C-alpha positions as CSV (number, residue, x, y, z in Angstrom):
1,X,-12.0,23.1,-27.2
2,X,-14.6,21.0,-25.1
3,X,-14.0,20.7,-21.3
4,X,-13.8,17.5,-19.9
5,X,-17.0,16.3,-17.7
6,X,-15.8,15.7,-14.6
7,X,-18.3,14.3,-11.3
8,X,-19.5,16.8,-9.2
9,X,-19.5,15.1,-6.2
10,X,-16.0,13.5,-4.7
11,X,-18.7,11.3,-2.3
12,X,-20.0,9.2,-5.2
13,X,-19.7,5.6,-5.3
14,X,-18.8,3.7,-7.9
15,X,-16.4,4.8,-10.9
16,X,-15.8,8.0,-8.9
17,X,-14.7,7.2,-5.7
18,X,-13.8,4.1,-3.8
19,X,-14.5,3.7,-0.7
20,X,-11.3,3.5,1.9
21,X,-11.3,1.9,5.3
22,X,-10.6,5.1,7.0
23,X,-14.0,6.6,5.2
24,X,-16.2,3.6,6.5
25,X,-14.4,3.7,10.1
26,X,-15.7,6.8,10.4
27,X,-19.4,6.7,8.6
28,X,-19.6,3.3,11.1
29,X,-18.4,5.3,14.0
30,X,-21.4,8.0,13.3
31,X,-23.7,5.3,13.1
32,X,-23.4,3.4,16.1
33,X,-23.0,6.5,18.0
34,X,-26.3,7.7,16.9
35,X,-27.8,3.8,17.2
36,X,-26.4,4.1,21.1
37,X,-27.9,7.4,21.4
38,X,-31.7,6.3,20.0
39,X,-31.3,2.1,21.1
40,X,-28.5,2.0,23.8
41,X,-29.5,4.6,26.2
42,X,-33.1,3.8,26.5
43,X,-32.1,0.1,26.9
44,X,-29.7,1.2,29.7
45,X,-32.7,3.6,31.1
46,X,-35.3,0.7,30.8
47,X,-33.0,-1.6,32.5
48,X,-31.9,1.3,35.5
49,X,-35.3,1.6,35.8
50,X,-36.4,-1.8,36.0
51,X,-33.6,-2.7,38.6
52,X,-34.8,0.1,40.6
53,X,-38.6,-1.1,40.5
54,X,-38.4,-4.4,42.3
55,X,-37.9,-7.8,41.1
56,X,-41.5,-7.6,39.1
57,X,-40.5,-5.3,36.8
58,X,-37.0,-6.6,35.9
59,X,-38.9,-9.9,35.6
60,X,-41.1,-8.5,33.1
61,X,-38.0,-6.7,31.3
62,X,-35.8,-9.6,30.7
63,X,-38.8,-11.4,29.7
64,X,-39.4,-9.0,27.5
65,X,-35.8,-9.2,26.0
66,X,-35.7,-12.7,26.2
67,X,-36.9,-13.4,22.7
68,X,-35.2,-13.3,19.3
69,X,-35.6,-9.9,18.4
70,X,-34.3,-8.8,22.1
71,X,-31.3,-10.7,21.8
72,X,-30.7,-9.5,18.3
73,X,-31.2,-6.0,19.7
74,X,-28.7,-6.3,22.7
75,X,-25.9,-7.8,20.1
76,X,-26.4,-5.2,18.1
77,X,-26.5,-2.7,21.0
78,X,-22.7,-4.3,22.9
79,X,-20.9,-4.6,19.2
80,X,-22.1,-0.9,18.7
81,X,-20.5,0.0,21.9
82,X,-17.6,-1.7,21.6
83,X,-16.9,-0.3,18.2
84,X,-17.3,3.0,18.9
85,X,-15.3,2.4,22.1
86,X,-12.0,1.1,20.5
87,X,-12.8,3.1,17.3
88,X,-12.6,6.0,20.1
89,X,-9.4,5.4,21.3
90,X,-7.9,5.3,17.4
91,X,-9.5,8.6,17.7
92,X,-7.5,9.7,20.8
93,X,-4.7,8.1,19.3
94,X,-4.9,10.3,16.3
95,X,-4.9,13.7,18.6
96,X,-1.5,12.8,19.4
97,X,-0.7,13.0,16.3
98,X,0.5,9.6,16.4
99,X,-0.3,6.7,13.8
100,X,-1.2,9.3,11.1
101,X,0.5,7.3,8.0
102,X,-1.7,5.1,5.7
103,X,-0.4,1.6,6.7
104,X,-0.5,2.2,10.4
105,X,-4.2,4.2,10.3
106,X,-5.2,0.8,7.9
107,X,-3.4,-1.8,10.9
108,X,-5.4,0.0,13.6
109,X,-8.8,0.4,11.6
110,X,-8.7,-3.4,11.2
111,X,-7.5,-3.7,15.2
112,X,-10.4,-2.2,15.9
113,X,-13.2,-4.0,13.4
114,X,-11.1,-7.4,14.8
115,X,-11.4,-5.7,18.3
116,X,-14.7,-5.2,18.2
117,X,-15.6,-8.7,17.0
118,X,-13.8,-9.9,19.6
119,X,-15.0,-7.9,22.5
120,X,-18.6,-8.1,21.3
121,X,-18.3,-12.0,21.5
122,X,-16.6,-12.0,25.2
123,X,-19.3,-9.7,26.2
124,X,-22.1,-11.8,24.7
125,X,-20.9,-14.7,26.3
126,X,-21.0,-13.2,29.3
127,X,-24.3,-12.0,29.3
128,X,-26.0,-14.9,27.3
């Protein structure tokens, strides 16, 4: 009798593995952390240097960030910061042994996503 062919990896997207909210949130948490490290931290450093260098440097920084691309980078940075912060709180709750059942994990997952969008809108409304 011939052995049944099985997929080699459980991480294959498609007919073998259905993405779940918890796994997508984990991947997004890592991606937002990388984005904040590569883009967000240098932007914050640039802003701090511009503020401390005087009004001309600060105006120059604002002018270069004032276009469409600058606004999109700022919006992405604020969303990544909001998501990473709220999802980090969710992970801290998990570290206490709470909210580990599937229903609560999905409820908190959706709350993090919606909360991130709302927090991003509020912060961008205050910044822009």
